N, CA, C and O atoms as a DFTB+ gen file, in Angstrom:
412 C
 N C O
     1  1     -16.514     142.231      51.974
     2  2     -16.624     141.252      50.919
     3  2     -17.477     140.083      51.374
     4  3     -17.586     139.775      52.560
     5  1     -18.077     139.448      50.378
     6  2     -18.886     138.250      50.640
     7  2     -17.968     137.078      50.888
     8  3     -16.802     137.105      50.493
     9  1     -18.489     136.025      51.551
    10  2     -17.691     134.835      51.871
    11  2     -17.076     134.210      50.621
    12  3     -15.940     133.740      50.678
    13  1     -17.783     134.190      49.509
    14  2     -17.245     133.540      48.323
    15  2     -16.223     134.392      47.597
    16  3     -15.479     133.864      46.770
    17  1     -16.154     135.672      47.865
    18  2     -15.173     136.536      47.206
    19  2     -13.835     136.520      47.921
    20  3     -12.810     136.809      47.305
    21  1     -13.817     136.192      49.195
    22  2     -12.580     136.178      49.952
    23  2     -11.697     134.986      49.645
    24  3     -10.479     135.063      49.806
    25  1     -12.283     133.890      49.208
    26  2     -11.540     132.654      49.036
    27  2     -11.309     132.233      47.605
    28  3     -10.741     131.168      47.362
    29  1     -11.732     133.036      46.656
    30  2     -11.684     132.636      45.257
    31  2     -10.406     133.090      44.586
    32  3     -10.003     134.244      44.731
    33  1      -9.770     132.202      43.860
    34  2      -8.640     132.539      43.000
    35  2      -9.091     132.229      41.582
    36  3      -8.595     131.300      40.946
    37  1     -10.018     133.003      41.109
    38  2     -10.672     132.732      39.824
    39  2      -9.752     132.666      38.640
    40  3     -10.065     131.973      37.672
    41  1      -8.632     133.355      38.667
    42  2      -7.744     133.337      37.512
    43  2      -6.948     132.054      37.394
    44  3      -6.369     131.798      36.338
    45  1      -6.895     131.240      38.427
    46  2      -6.093     129.995      38.417
    47  2      -6.898     128.775      38.002
    48  3      -6.309     127.723      37.753
    49  1      -8.201     128.869      37.917
    50  2      -9.003     127.691      37.679
    51  2     -10.162     128.029      36.736
    52  3     -10.699     129.137      36.746
    53  1     -10.530     127.021      35.911
    54  2     -11.684     127.169      35.054
    55  2     -12.460     125.854      35.093
    56  3     -11.895     124.791      35.349
    57  1     -13.759     125.947      34.835
    58  2     -14.610     124.759      34.812
    59  2     -14.707     124.249      33.394
    60  3     -15.045     124.999      32.479
    61  1     -14.410     122.964      33.208
    62  2     -14.573     122.345      31.901
    63  2     -16.009     121.920      31.664
    64  3     -16.434     121.786      30.516
    65  1     -16.761     121.708      32.732
    66  2     -18.158     121.305      32.611
    67  2     -19.109     122.472      32.483
    68  3     -20.224     122.308      31.986
    69  1     -18.695     123.648      32.920
    70  2     -19.500     124.868      32.792
    71  2     -18.578     126.012      32.380
    72  3     -18.139     126.784      33.232
    73  1     -18.279     126.131      31.087
    74  2     -17.326     127.144      30.631
    75  2     -17.699     128.586      30.957
    76  3     -16.832     129.459      30.994
    77  1     -18.986     128.838      31.194
    78  2     -19.419     130.202      31.540
    79  2     -19.159     130.578      32.993
    80  3     -19.215     131.753      33.356
    81  1     -18.874     129.578      33.822
    82  2     -18.668     129.819      35.247
    83  2     -17.276     130.420      35.485
    84  3     -16.272     129.930      34.968
    85  1     -17.247     131.491      36.278
    86  2     -15.954     132.054      36.668
    87  2     -15.583     131.498      38.040
    88  3     -16.299     130.652      38.578
    89  1     -14.503     131.950      38.597
    90  2     -14.044     131.456      39.908
    91  2     -15.078     131.645      41.007
    92  3     -15.224     130.784      41.875
    93  1     -15.793     132.753      40.980
    94  2     -16.821     133.018      41.984
    95  2     -17.980     132.036      41.837
    96  3     -18.477     131.518      42.838
    97  1     -18.413     131.775      40.621
    98  2     -19.520     130.823      40.400
    99  2     -19.115     129.423      40.866
   100  3     -19.906     128.709      41.483
   101  1     -17.900     129.050      40.567
   102  2     -17.412     127.714      40.987
   103  2     -17.414     127.613      42.517
   104  3     -17.867     126.616      43.079
   105  1     -16.911     128.642      43.173
   106  2     -16.876     128.639      44.646
   107  2     -18.276     128.582      45.239
   108  3     -18.510     127.866      46.213
   109  1     -19.212     129.334      44.658
   110  2     -20.586     129.334      45.162
   111  2     -21.223     127.949      45.025
   112  3     -21.873     127.460      45.949
   113  1     -21.029     127.330      43.869
   114  2     -21.587     125.998      43.655
   115  2     -21.005     124.960      44.600
   116  3     -21.734     124.150      45.172
   117  1     -19.691     124.986      44.760
   118  2     -19.042     124.006      45.649
   119  2     -19.387     124.261      47.109
   120  3     -19.649     123.312      47.849
   121  1     -19.394     125.501      47.538
   122  2     -19.648     125.817      48.933
   123  2     -21.086     125.556      49.344
   124  3     -21.363     125.292      50.514
   125  1     -22.003     125.628      48.385
   126  2     -23.412     125.380      48.718
   127  2     -23.878     123.975      48.325
   128  3     -25.079     123.707      48.312
   129  1     -22.954     123.088      48.010
   130  2     -23.277     121.707      47.596
   131  2     -24.231     121.675      46.417
   132  3     -25.039     120.756      46.293
   133  1     -24.141     122.670      45.556
   134  2     -24.973     122.714      44.381
   135  2     -26.326     123.389      44.573
   136  3     -27.115     123.461      43.631
   137  1     -26.605     123.878      45.762
   138  2     -27.880     124.576      46.003
   139  2     -27.968     125.801      45.099
   140  3     -28.998     126.054      44.474
   141  1     -26.883     126.547      45.040
   142  2     -26.768     127.647      44.078
   143  2     -25.795     127.194      42.989
   144  3     -24.835     126.472      43.260
   145  1     -26.056     127.626      41.757
   146  2     -25.143     127.227      40.678
   147  2     -24.252     128.374      40.211
   148  3     -23.280     128.135      39.495
   149  1     -24.553     129.592      40.592
   150  2     -23.757     130.748      40.182
   151  2     -24.192     131.966      40.951
   152  3     -25.200     131.944      41.657
   153  1     -23.414     133.050      40.809
   154  2     -23.812     134.302      41.463
   155  2     -25.056     134.896      40.790
   156  3     -25.967     135.376      41.465
   157  1     -25.081     134.858      39.475
   158  2     -26.206     135.290      38.664
   159  2     -26.436     134.268      37.585
   160  3     -25.588     133.398      37.385
   161  1     -27.525     134.333      36.890
   162  2     -27.834     133.378      35.847
   163  2     -26.801     133.413      34.735
   164  3     -26.290     134.471      34.370
   165  1     -26.501     132.215      34.197
   166  2     -25.620     132.060      33.033
   167  2     -26.292     131.126      32.029
   168  3     -27.428     130.704      32.246
   169  1     -25.620     130.806      30.960
   170  2     -26.208     129.905      29.969
   171  2     -26.563     128.551      30.577
   172  3     -27.605     127.983      30.250
   173  1     -25.726     128.038      31.441
   174  2     -25.968     126.730      32.045
   175  2     -26.565     126.794      33.432
   176  3     -26.830     125.753      34.034
   177  1     -26.785     127.999      33.960
   178  2     -27.379     128.175      35.297
   179  2     -28.573     129.112      35.177
   180  3     -28.396     130.317      34.999
   181  1     -29.792     128.572      35.274
   182  2     -30.971     129.448      35.212
   183  2     -30.943     130.458      36.349
   184  3     -30.476     130.146      37.445
   185  1     -31.429     131.645      36.101
   186  2     -31.407     132.728      37.108
   187  2     -32.102     132.286      38.392
   188  3     -31.657     132.664      39.475
   189  1     -33.167     131.510      38.314
   190  2     -33.891     131.116      39.536
   191  2     -33.087     130.152      40.418
   192  3     -33.476     129.903      41.559
   193  1     -31.986     129.611      39.917
   194  2     -31.109     128.734      40.687
   195  2     -29.850     129.466      41.190
   196  3     -28.973     128.846      41.793
   197  1     -29.766     130.745      40.948
   198  2     -28.550     131.498      41.291
   199  2     -28.660     132.135      42.674
   200  3     -29.743     132.231      43.251
   201  1     -27.529     132.560      43.179
   202  2     -27.448     133.188      44.492
   203  2     -28.306     134.457      44.577
   204  3     -28.862     134.768      45.630
   205  1     -28.406     135.182      43.464
   206  2     -29.160     136.436      43.472
   207  2     -30.663     136.243      43.478
   208  3     -31.402     137.161      43.834
   209  1     -31.136     135.041      43.084
   210  2     -32.582     134.835      42.950
   211  2     -33.172     133.804      43.916
   212  3     -34.293     133.983      44.392
   213  1     -32.449     132.745      44.207
   214  2     -32.981     131.643      44.982
   215  2     -33.048     131.969      46.466
   216  3     -32.290     132.804      46.959
   217  1     -33.962     131.302      47.179
   218  2     -34.102     131.554      48.620
   219  2     -32.813     131.159      49.355
   220  3     -31.997     130.399      48.834
   221  1     -32.651     131.676      50.549
   222  2     -31.422     131.475      51.334
   223  2     -31.229     130.025      51.705
   224  3     -32.186     129.322      52.028
   225  1     -29.988     129.579      51.659
   226  2     -29.652     128.213      52.040
   227  2     -29.652     128.093      53.565
   228  3     -29.306     129.034      54.280
   229  1     -30.046     126.921      54.036
   230  2     -30.059     126.636      55.474
   231  2     -28.639     126.631      56.013
   232  3     -27.729     126.157      55.333
   233  1     -28.428     127.142      57.209
   234  2     -27.086     127.211      57.802
   235  2     -26.403     125.843      57.904
   236  3     -25.177     125.759      57.830
   237  1     -27.175     124.788      58.070
   238  2     -26.606     123.450      58.163
   239  2     -26.679     122.693      56.839
   240  3     -26.455     121.483      56.811
   241  1     -26.984     123.378      55.759
   242  2     -27.109     122.828      54.411
   243  2     -28.191     121.756      54.325
   244  3     -28.121     120.893      53.450
   245  1     -29.182     121.784      55.203
   246  2     -30.237     120.777      55.184
   247  2     -31.106     120.845      53.934
   248  3     -31.707     119.841      53.550
   249  1     -31.185     122.004      53.296
   250  2     -31.975     122.091      52.065
   251  2     -31.095     121.984      50.826
   252  3     -31.589     122.184      49.716
   253  1     -29.828     121.680      50.973
   254  2     -28.931     121.438      49.847
   255  2     -29.192     120.043      49.295
   256  3     -29.649     119.168      50.031
   257  1     -28.913     119.820      48.020
   258  2     -29.119     118.497      47.441
   259  2     -28.263     117.420      48.107
   260  3     -27.191     117.715      48.636
   261  1     -28.729     116.193      48.081
   262  2     -27.993     115.084      48.683
   263  2     -26.742     114.738      47.875
   264  3     -25.759     114.248      48.432
   265  1     -26.775     114.987      46.582
   266  2     -25.591     114.765      45.767
   267  2     -25.405     115.947      44.822
   268  3     -26.352     116.674      44.519
   269  1     -24.186     116.124      44.369
   270  2     -23.839     117.292      43.551
   271  2     -22.810     116.879      42.523
   272  3     -21.746     116.371      42.877
   273  1     -23.114     117.091      41.253
   274  2     -22.188     116.732      40.183
   275  2     -20.893     117.492      40.276
   276  3     -19.830     116.923      40.027
   277  1     -20.945     118.767      40.629
   278  2     -19.768     119.567      40.813
   279  2     -19.199     120.086      39.510
   280  3     -19.938     120.303      38.551
   281  1     -17.925     120.281      39.468
   282  2     -17.211     120.790      38.294
   283  2     -15.992     119.941      38.012
   284  3     -15.342     119.444      38.932
   285  1     -15.689     119.777      36.754
   286  2     -14.370     119.259      36.373
   287  2     -13.515     120.494      36.164
   288  3     -13.782     121.310      35.281
   289  1     -12.489     120.622      36.983
   290  2     -11.692     121.839      37.003
   291  2     -10.367     121.663      36.265
   292  3      -9.758     120.593      36.289
   293  1      -9.943     122.730      35.615
   294  2      -8.648     122.792      34.966
   295  2      -7.865     123.918      35.632
   296  3      -8.290     125.073      35.623
   297  1      -6.713     123.567      36.210
   298  2      -5.896     124.558      36.854
   299  2      -4.963     125.173      35.818
   300  3      -4.275     124.456      35.090
   301  1      -4.941     126.499      35.755
   302  2      -4.135     127.215      34.764
   303  2      -2.736     127.523      35.241
   304  3      -1.856     127.820      34.433
   305  1      -2.519     127.458      36.524
   306  2      -1.214     127.783      37.083
   307  2      -0.929     126.882      38.275
   308  3      -1.824     126.207      38.784
   309  1       0.288     126.878      38.701
   310  2       0.676     126.063      39.841
   311  2       0.336     126.739      41.152
   312  3      -0.001     127.922      41.203
   313  1       0.433     125.959      42.200
   314  2       0.200     126.489      43.534
   315  2      -0.507     125.492      44.432
   316  3      -0.768     124.357      44.031
   317  1      -0.805     125.908      45.612
   318  2      -1.467     125.080      46.609
   319  2      -2.920     125.503      46.716
   320  3      -3.211     126.691      46.855
   321  1      -3.828     124.555      46.655
   322  2      -5.250     124.805      46.808
   323  2      -5.742     123.986      47.993
   324  3      -5.564     122.768      48.011
   325  1      -6.355     124.627      48.979
   326  2      -6.905     123.972      50.156
   327  2      -8.381     123.704      49.962
   328  3      -9.065     124.461      49.274
   329  1      -8.876     122.644      50.555
   330  2     -10.305     122.337      50.512
   331  2     -10.719     121.703      51.829
   332  3      -9.890     121.200      52.587
   333  1     -12.059     121.740      52.090
   334  2     -12.611     121.066      53.229
   335  2     -14.069     120.787      53.008
   336  3     -14.725     121.492      52.241
   337  1     -14.586     119.788      53.654
   338  2     -15.985     119.440      53.626
   339  2     -16.589     119.886      54.948
   340  3     -16.216     119.379      56.006
   341  1     -17.511     120.825      54.894
   342  2     -18.110     121.313      56.139
   343  2     -19.388     120.568      56.492
   344  3     -19.925     120.773      57.581
   345  1     -19.895     119.713      55.613
   346  2     -21.149     118.998      55.879
   347  2     -21.015     117.989      57.006
   348  3     -21.843     117.986      57.917
   349  1     -20.017     117.145      56.978
   350  2     -19.837     116.103      57.997
   351  2     -18.598     116.386      58.813
   352  3     -17.814     115.474      59.073
   353  1     -18.405     117.593      59.213
   354  2     -17.163     117.974      59.885
   355  2     -17.484     118.666      61.201
   356  3     -18.039     119.765      61.204
   357  1     -17.141     118.035      62.314
   358  2     -17.342     118.711      63.577
   359  2     -15.995     119.254      64.122
   360  3     -15.873     119.543      65.313
   361  1     -15.002     119.383      63.240
   362  2     -13.699     119.963      63.555
   363  2     -12.969     119.210      64.648
   364  3     -12.230     119.807      65.431
   365  1     -13.175     117.888      64.707
   366  2     -12.420     117.080      65.647
   367  2     -11.960     115.813      64.937
   368  3     -11.080     115.875      64.078
   369  1     -12.534     114.679      65.278
   370  2     -12.072     113.409      64.697
   371  2     -12.650     113.114      63.312
   372  3     -12.255     112.131      62.686
   373  1     -13.577     113.945      62.817
   374  2     -14.172     113.685      61.496
   375  2     -13.728     114.757      60.486
   376  3     -14.477     115.096      59.570
   377  1     -12.571     115.259      60.650
   378  2     -12.091     116.336      59.771
   379  2     -11.942     115.806      58.343
   380  3     -11.286     114.789      58.114
   381  1     -12.548     116.496      57.402
   382  2     -12.458     116.126      55.987
   383  2     -11.893     117.319      55.240
   384  3     -12.637     118.131      54.691
   385  1     -10.583     117.418      55.222
   386  2      -9.905     118.532      54.569
   387  2      -8.604     118.060      53.999
   388  3      -8.081     117.008      54.366
   389  1      -8.082     118.864      53.084
   390  2      -6.812     118.500      52.454
   391  2      -6.287     119.629      51.591
   392  3      -6.845     120.726      51.571
   393  1      -5.219     119.351      50.887
   394  2      -4.587     120.321      50.007
   395  2      -4.211     119.641      48.693
   396  3      -3.861     118.461      48.661
   397  1      -4.292     120.406      47.625
   398  2      -3.842     119.960      46.304
   399  2      -2.667     120.830      45.905
   400  3      -2.738     122.056      45.990
   401  1      -1.605     120.211      45.478
   402  2      -0.454     120.948      44.976
   403  2      -0.446     120.777      43.444
   404  3      -0.400     119.650      42.951
   405  1      -0.489     121.861      42.714
   406  2      -0.464     121.820      41.256
   407  2       0.850     122.430      40.789
   408  3       1.205     123.544      41.172
   409  1       1.564     121.682      39.956
   410  2       2.849     122.175      39.430
   411  2       2.759     122.410      37.935
   412  3       3.739     122.824      37.315
């Protein structure tokens, strides 16, 4: 499986800002800091900006945008969702990670 398929719980979350995006598209956008907007082109994501068409992202995200609008997410069910920022994280004193509990 691809990295974005292992961590996605697509049935628990939907994007209010991009209704066509499924859980995989949301994970791809967030994990790439907006460099890719979806797995394949959608109404709000041109094919040339998708994972299937756009050139490969730099391992250190150096070619990712400096800012990313992201998604406004609606959780459909309860549970624990973990997150982390890998951009400024050397896994020591600058750890940027957390958990969201949805009831």
